[in-house]
N, C-alpha and C positions, 0 to 999 in steps of 0.2 A: 610449567607445562599447560597447554591449553587443554581444557577438558570438556568444552561445549560452546554453544552458541547461545548468548544471553538475549540480545535485542539488535534491532536495526533502527537506525534514525534517518528520517527524511526531513526535508525542510519545505516550507511554504512561505510565500511572502507575509509579512505582518498584516494584521487585521482580518484573517480568514479563519478564525476559531470556529465560527458557525458552519462555514463550508466544510471544514475538516470533520466536524462531527456529523454532518449531513452525509458526506460521502463514506468515510471509513467506519463510522458508527452505524448510521441507519442504513445506507444503501448496501455496504458489504457486510453489515451485521457484526462488526468487532465490538465486543464489550470494552467500555472505557475503564481505565484504571486510574485510582487517585495518584497524583504526582507527590512524591515525598515532600514534606514541609521545607526541607533545605533547598529544593528546587523550584518552589512555587514562586510565581512572579517573574518567571523566565518566558512565558508564553509557550509552555510545553503542554501537550496533550498526549496521554499514553493510552495505548490499546492492547488488549490480550489477543494474541494469535496463536491458538493451540497451547503448547506450554512455553511459548516465548512472548516477546513483547515487540511492539511497534512504538517508537517514540517520534512525534511530530514536533519539530521545533520551528522557529521562525528565523529567516535569513533573507536579507535584501540584496537585490543586485545579481541574482544567480539566473543564468540562462539554462533552465532545466531541460529545454528542448534540444540543447547542443550535446547532450551526453547519453550514452547508452546505459549508464549506471541504473540499477533497478533493484527491487525487492521481488522475489518470485514467491507467490502464495500457492501452496498445494491445496487443491480443492477436491472435494468428493463427487461432485456433480458438475463437470465442466461444461457439458452441453447446456445445461440449465443456465449456468453463469453466463455463458456466451449469449444466449437468448436475452437474459437481463441487461447485459451490456449494450447490445444492439437496441433494444427498446429503450434503454435510457439516454441514447443518443451518443454513445461512445464509439469512436472509430477504432476498429480492431486491426492489429498489425500481425498477420500470420507469420509464425516462425518455422524454420526448418524442423522436420519431424525428428524426434528422438525415440529410438525403439521403446515402446511400452508407455509412452506419454503423448498426450495431446496438449497443445500449449498455445497461447496467444499473448500478445502485449496490448496495453492501452496507454494513454497518457491520462493521469488523474486531472481533476479540475485545476490543478496548479502547474501542470506540465512535467510532473515526475513520471517517468516510465515505470509501468507496473506489469509484471508477468503473472499469469494464472496458468498452473500446470496441473493436469490430472492424469492418473494412471488409466490406461486402457487395457 
C-alpha cells in the first residue's frame, strides 16, 4: 500500500551540474543533499524540498519543451517569487485559477516545466 510521496526526479542534459546547483540550489534556495555512495558516479544531484526530495539526473535526447510534465512547488510568498523570476529573466506562464491558490509555470534553464503554487 502506498503511504506517501518520497521524491520526484527530473533530468537535465549531461554536463550541467554547475547550472543545476546555480538554479535549484542558489536561485531557488534548495539545500543540496548527499547522494548515497551506491548511486555516486551516476551524475545525480539531490535537493531537499520541505520533507521530500528532488533528484536531478542526466539524460540525453529529451525534448523537455514538448511535455507538460512538471513538479509543482508550494511556496509561502508567491508574489515575491514571481518578482524574483521576472527579475531573473524567466518567462512566466500563467495558469488557470484554482480556488484558494495563485500559481504560475516557468521552464527551468534546461527546459523542464516547473510550477509554483501558493495559498491565498
